[in-house]
N, CA, C and O atoms as CSV, one atom per row, in Angstrom:
chain,resi,resn,atom,element,x,y,z
A,1,MET,N,N,1.900,-14.575,1.813
A,1,MET,CA,C,1.461,-15.703,1.010
A,1,MET,C,C,0.485,-15.198,-0.045
A,1,MET,O,O,-0.483,-14.509,0.276
A,2,GLN,N,N,0.737,-15.535,-1.271
A,2,GLN,CA,C,-0.151,-15.130,-2.348
A,2,GLN,C,C,-1.362,-16.051,-2.407
A,2,GLN,O,O,-1.241,-17.272,-2.308
A,3,ARG,N,N,-2.513,-15.449,-2.568
A,3,ARG,CA,C,-3.736,-16.232,-2.685
A,3,ARG,C,C,-3.885,-16.690,-4.125
A,3,ARG,O,O,-3.561,-15.953,-5.056
A,4,VAL,N,N,-4.366,-17.880,-4.301
A,4,VAL,CA,C,-4.467,-18.478,-5.629
A,4,VAL,C,C,-5.574,-17.844,-6.465
A,4,VAL,O,O,-5.394,-17.632,-7.664
A,5,TYR,N,N,-6.693,-17.547,-5.863
A,5,TYR,CA,C,-7.879,-17.164,-6.624
A,5,TYR,C,C,-8.049,-15.660,-6.824
A,5,TYR,O,O,-8.805,-15.250,-7.705
A,6,LYS,N,N,-7.384,-14.841,-6.051
A,6,LYS,CA,C,-7.449,-13.395,-6.253
A,6,LYS,C,C,-6.406,-12.720,-5.363
A,6,LYS,O,O,-6.006,-13.278,-4.341
A,7,PRO,N,N,-5.971,-11.531,-5.746
A,7,PRO,CA,C,-4.986,-10.836,-4.897
A,7,PRO,C,C,-5.622,-10.354,-3.596
A,7,PRO,O,O,-6.820,-10.076,-3.540
A,8,LYS,N,N,-4.795,-10.260,-2.547
A,8,LYS,CA,C,-5.325,-9.795,-1.263
A,8,LYS,C,C,-5.634,-8.304,-1.331
A,8,LYS,O,O,-5.033,-7.565,-2.111
A,9,TRP,N,N,-6.575,-7.879,-0.506
A,9,TRP,CA,C,-6.914,-6.467,-0.387
A,9,TRP,C,C,-6.090,-5.871,0.739
A,9,TRP,O,O,-5.741,-6.558,1.699
A,10,ASP,N,N,-5.782,-4.588,0.616
A,10,ASP,CA,C,-5.136,-3.947,1.759
A,10,ASP,C,C,-6.200,-3.738,2.838
A,10,ASP,O,O,-7.393,-3.717,2.533
A,11,PRO,N,N,-5.786,-3.586,4.077
A,11,PRO,CA,C,-6.756,-3.495,5.179
A,11,PRO,C,C,-7.790,-2.374,5.016
A,11,PRO,O,O,-8.957,-2.566,5.357
A,12,GLU,N,N,-7.387,-1.232,4.512
A,12,GLU,CA,C,-8.350,-0.127,4.369
A,12,GLU,C,C,-9.406,-0.425,3.308
A,12,GLU,O,O,-10.565,-0.043,3.466
A,13,LYS,N,N,-9.016,-1.102,2.233
A,13,LYS,CA,C,-10.000,-1.477,1.205
A,13,LYS,C,C,-11.011,-2.461,1.790
A,13,LYS,O,O,-12.211,-2.348,1.541
A,14,ALA,N,N,-10.522,-3.422,2.564
A,14,ALA,CA,C,-11.412,-4.397,3.202
A,14,ALA,C,C,-12.349,-3.695,4.185
A,14,ALA,O,O,-13.545,-3.985,4.235
A,15,ARG,N,N,-11.786,-2.764,4.970
A,15,ARG,CA,C,-12.606,-2.009,5.933
A,15,ARG,C,C,-13.699,-1.227,5.214
A,15,ARG,O,O,-14.853,-1.221,5.644
A,16,GLN,N,N,-13.335,-0.572,4.127
A,16,GLN,CA,C,-14.304,0.203,3.358
A,16,GLN,C,C,-15.426,-0.697,2.839
A,16,GLN,O,O,-16.601,-0.336,2.913
A,17,TYR,N,N,-15.061,-1.862,2.316
A,17,TYR,CA,C,-16.071,-2.792,1.799
A,17,TYR,C,C,-17.018,-3.243,2.905
A,17,TYR,O,O,-18.234,-3.270,2.717
A,18,ILE,N,N,-16.461,-3.593,4.048
A,18,ILE,CA,C,-17.295,-4.038,5.177
A,18,ILE,C,C,-18.282,-2.946,5.567
A,18,ILE,O,O,-19.459,-3.224,5.795
A,19,ASN,N,N,-17.810,-1.710,5.645
A,19,ASN,CA,C,-18.701,-0.600,6.004
A,19,ASN,C,C,-19.747,-0.326,4.930
A,19,ASN,O,O,-20.900,-0.037,5.252
A,20,GLU,N,N,-19.361,-0.412,3.662
A,20,GLU,CA,C,-20.320,-0.198,2.568
A,20,GLU,C,C,-21.403,-1.273,2.550
A,20,GLU,O,O,-22.536,-1.007,2.148
A,21,GLU,N,N,-21.062,-2.474,2.978
A,21,GLU,CA,C,-22.006,-3.588,2.956
A,21,GLU,C,C,-22.792,-3.748,4.258
A,21,GLU,O,O,-23.551,-4.705,4.415
A,22,SER,N,N,-22.612,-2.823,5.176
A,22,SER,CA,C,-23.380,-2.849,6.426
A,22,SER,C,C,-24.870,-2.766,6.107
A,22,SER,O,O,-25.316,-1.870,5.390
A,23,GLY,N,N,-25.623,-3.705,6.645
A,23,GLY,CA,C,-27.059,-3.736,6.386
A,23,GLY,C,C,-27.434,-4.552,5.166
A,23,GLY,O,O,-28.613,-4.828,4.947
A,24,ARG,N,N,-26.452,-4.942,4.367
A,24,ARG,CA,C,-26.696,-5.802,3.199
A,24,ARG,C,C,-26.027,-7.147,3.424
A,24,ARG,O,O,-26.694,-8.144,3.702
A,25,SER,N,N,-24.719,-7.170,3.303
A,25,SER,CA,C,-23.972,-8.423,3.491
A,25,SER,C,C,-23.610,-8.665,4.949
A,25,SER,O,O,-23.400,-9.806,5.362
A,26,PHE,N,N,-23.537,-7.588,5.728
A,26,PHE,CA,C,-23.107,-7.688,7.116
A,26,PHE,C,C,-24.108,-7.029,8.051
A,26,PHE,O,O,-24.633,-5.956,7.755
A,27,ASP,N,N,-24.367,-7.670,9.167
A,27,ASP,CA,C,-25.239,-7.120,10.201
A,27,ASP,C,C,-24.621,-5.813,10.710
A,27,ASP,O,O,-23.445,-5.795,11.074
A,28,PRO,N,N,-25.392,-4.720,10.743
A,28,PRO,CA,C,-24.851,-3.445,11.210
A,28,PRO,C,C,-24.251,-3.498,12.616
A,28,PRO,O,O,-23.286,-2.787,12.897
A,29,ALA,N,N,-24.800,-4.320,13.491
A,29,ALA,CA,C,-24.249,-4.439,14.841
A,29,ALA,C,C,-22.853,-5.069,14.802
A,29,ALA,O,O,-21.977,-4.711,15.588
A,30,VAL,N,N,-22.663,-6.007,13.881
A,30,VAL,CA,C,-21.348,-6.640,13.731
A,30,VAL,C,C,-20.351,-5.633,13.146
A,30,VAL,O,O,-19.194,-5.585,13.564
A,31,VAL,N,N,-20.799,-4.841,12.189
A,31,VAL,CA,C,-19.928,-3.821,11.601
A,31,VAL,C,C,-19.544,-2.788,12.659
A,31,VAL,O,O,-18.392,-2.357,12.703
A,32,ASP,N,N,-20.473,-2.388,13.500
A,32,ASP,CA,C,-20.160,-1.457,14.591
A,32,ASP,C,C,-19.126,-2.055,15.539
A,32,ASP,O,O,-18.193,-1.369,15.955
A,33,ALA,N,N,-19.288,-3.319,15.876
A,33,ALA,CA,C,-18.322,-3.992,16.751
A,33,ALA,C,C,-16.956,-4.081,16.068
A,33,ALA,O,O,-15.923,-3.878,16.707
A,34,PHE,N,N,-16.953,-4.382,14.784
A,34,PHE,CA,C,-15.716,-4.425,14.002
A,34,PHE,C,C,-15.001,-3.080,14.052
A,34,PHE,O,O,-13.788,-3.027,14.258
A,35,GLU,N,N,-15.737,-2.006,13.867
A,35,GLU,CA,C,-15.140,-0.669,13.888
A,35,GLU,C,C,-14.526,-0.357,15.249
A,35,GLU,O,O,-13.494,0.310,15.322
A,36,LYS,N,N,-15.140,-0.826,16.310
A,36,LYS,CA,C,-14.616,-0.559,17.659
A,36,LYS,C,C,-13.270,-1.236,17.892
A,36,LYS,O,O,-12.451,-0.731,18.659
A,37,VAL,N,N,-13.032,-2.366,17.243
A,37,VAL,CA,C,-11.777,-3.096,17.457
A,37,VAL,C,C,-10.857,-3.065,16.235
A,37,VAL,O,O,-9.835,-3.750,16.212
A,38,TYR,N,N,-11.212,-2.284,15.234
A,38,TYR,CA,C,-10.418,-2.254,14.003
A,38,TYR,C,C,-8.958,-1.897,14.274
A,38,TYR,O,O,-8.063,-2.494,13.675
A,39,GLY,N,N,-8.702,-0.953,15.147
A,39,GLY,CA,C,-7.329,-0.569,15.469
A,39,GLY,C,C,-6.524,-1.745,15.986
A,39,GLY,O,O,-5.367,-1.930,15.609
A,40,ASP,N,N,-7.138,-2.539,16.850
A,40,ASP,CA,C,-6.465,-3.726,17.386
A,40,ASP,C,C,-6.235,-4.778,16.292
A,40,ASP,O,O,-5.186,-5.420,16.250
A,41,ILE,N,N,-7.213,-4.943,15.421
A,41,ILE,CA,C,-7.070,-5.883,14.311
A,41,ILE,C,C,-5.913,-5.448,13.415
A,41,ILE,O,O,-5.095,-6.272,13.005
A,42,LEU,N,N,-5.846,-4.154,13.114
A,42,LEU,CA,C,-4.789,-3.634,12.250
A,42,LEU,C,C,-3.416,-3.813,12.896
A,42,LEU,O,O,-2.458,-4.172,12.212
A,43,LYS,N,N,-3.309,-3.567,14.197
A,43,LYS,CA,C,-2.030,-3.776,14.898
A,43,LYS,C,C,-1.590,-5.234,14.791
A,43,LYS,O,O,-0.418,-5.516,14.546
A,44,THR,N,N,-2.518,-6.144,14.974
A,44,THR,CA,C,-2.205,-7.574,14.870
A,44,THR,C,C,-1.756,-7.918,13.456
A,44,THR,O,O,-0.791,-8.657,13.265
A,45,HIS,N,N,-2.456,-7.383,12.478
A,45,HIS,CA,C,-2.107,-7.617,11.074
A,45,HIS,C,C,-0.707,-7.086,10.759
A,45,HIS,O,O,0.092,-7.777,10.128
A,46,LEU,N,N,-0.417,-5.882,11.190
A,46,LEU,CA,C,0.868,-5.256,10.888
A,46,LEU,C,C,2.026,-5.912,11.635
A,46,LEU,O,O,3.167,-5.866,11.176
A,47,ALA,N,N,1.741,-6.514,12.767
A,47,ALA,CA,C,2.789,-7.191,13.545
A,47,ALA,C,C,3.138,-8.557,12.973
A,47,ALA,O,O,4.166,-9.134,13.328
A,48,GLY,N,N,2.302,-9.070,12.104
A,48,GLY,CA,C,2.521,-10.399,11.545
A,48,GLY,C,C,3.592,-10.408,10.475
A,48,GLY,O,O,4.081,-9.362,10.047
A,49,ASP,N,N,3.942,-11.599,10.056
A,49,ASP,CA,C,4.974,-11.763,9.037
A,49,ASP,C,C,4.397,-12.069,7.655
A,49,ASP,O,O,5.144,-12.329,6.711
A,50,GLY,N,N,3.078,-12.039,7.537
A,50,GLY,CA,C,2.442,-12.314,6.261
A,50,GLY,C,C,2.258,-13.795,5.971
A,50,GLY,O,O,1.645,-14.163,4.969
A,51,LYS,N,N,2.781,-14.633,6.833
A,51,LYS,CA,C,2.675,-16.080,6.631
A,51,LYS,C,C,1.848,-16.745,7.717
A,51,LYS,O,O,1.559,-17.939,7.637
A,52,THR,N,N,1.471,-15.989,8.722
A,52,THR,CA,C,0.706,-16.559,9.821
A,52,THR,C,C,-0.659,-15.898,9.889
A,52,THR,O,O,-0.921,-14.907,9.207
A,53,THR,N,N,-1.510,-16.453,10.710
A,53,THR,CA,C,-2.869,-15.960,10.845
A,53,THR,C,C,-3.268,-15.988,12.316
A,53,THR,O,O,-2.664,-16.700,13.119
A,54,ILE,N,N,-4.277,-15.217,12.657
A,54,ILE,CA,C,-4.764,-15.239,14.031
A,54,ILE,C,C,-5.797,-16.340,14.239
A,54,ILE,O,O,-6.301,-16.512,15.349
A,55,ILE,N,N,-6.117,-17.087,13.185
A,55,ILE,CA,C,-7.075,-18.181,13.297
A,55,ILE,C,C,-6.326,-19.415,13.795
A,55,ILE,O,O,-5.440,-19.910,13.098
A,56,PRO,N,N,-6.659,-19.924,14.981
A,56,PRO,CA,C,-5.924,-21.065,15.536
A,56,PRO,C,C,-5.964,-22.282,14.619
A,56,PRO,O,O,-7.000,-22.614,14.043
A,57,GLY,N,N,-4.820,-22.934,14.497
A,57,GLY,CA,C,-4.751,-24.184,13.759
A,57,GLY,C,C,-4.594,-24.061,12.264
A,57,GLY,O,O,-4.366,-25.073,11.600
A,58,ILE,N,N,-4.705,-22.881,11.703
A,58,ILE,CA,C,-4.639,-22.774,10.245
A,58,ILE,C,C,-3.238,-22.447,9.740
A,58,ILE,O,O,-2.958,-22.629,8.555
A,59,THR,N,N,-2.353,-21.970,10.610
A,59,THR,CA,C,-1.004,-21.605,10.180
A,59,THR,C,C,-0.291,-22.785,9.543
A,59,THR,O,O,0.324,-22.638,8.486
A,60,LYS,N,N,-0.364,-23.943,10.163
A,60,LYS,CA,C,0.286,-25.139,9.619
A,60,LYS,C,C,-0.239,-25.441,8.218
A,60,LYS,O,O,0.543,-25.748,7.318
A,61,GLU,N,N,-1.526,-25.358,8.029
A,61,GLU,CA,C,-2.126,-25.645,6.724
A,61,GLU,C,C,-1.714,-24.603,5.684
A,61,GLU,O,O,-1.460,-24.945,4.529
A,62,MET,N,N,-1.649,-23.352,6.086
A,62,MET,CA,C,-1.272,-22.282,5.156
A,62,MET,C,C,0.159,-22.445,4.661
A,62,MET,O,O,0.462,-22.100,3.519
A,63,ASN,N,N,1.030,-22.959,5.498
A,63,ASN,CA,C,2.437,-23.085,5.143
A,63,ASN,C,C,2.781,-24.443,4.550
A,63,ASN,O,O,3.953,-24.739,4.318
A,64,ARG,N,N,1.790,-25.256,4.307
A,64,ARG,CA,C,2.012,-26.599,3.789
A,64,ARG,C,C,2.432,-26.572,2.319
A,64,ARG,O,O,3.123,-27.486,1.869
A,65,HIS,N,N,2.040,-25.567,1.573
A,65,HIS,CA,C,2.309,-25.483,0.148
A,65,HIS,C,C,3.109,-24.222,-0.176
A,65,HIS,O,O,3.030,-23.223,0.539
A,66,ASP,N,N,3.862,-24.279,-1.237
A,66,ASP,CA,C,4.497,-23.073,-1.786
A,66,ASP,C,C,3.647,-22.601,-2.953
A,66,ASP,O,O,3.426,-23.340,-3.912
A,67,TYR,N,N,3.183,-21.389,-2.867
A,67,TYR,CA,C,2.364,-20.839,-3.954
A,67,TYR,C,C,3.139,-19.826,-4.734
A,67,TYR,O,O,2.617,-19.253,-5.690
């Protein structure tokens, strides 16, 4: 699904940003926890079809419109 306001980032770009912003935009403890489960997050992302999300209840809303 294409985002209306900006193109999506690939997972590694997002990961890099999160790590660069540790201690500024993101709590370092949260970034450390993110890094510990990043592999699992990436597996979930890669297993998806690009139209669904792991956030409960939002899939229906995401598929309501054609963008």
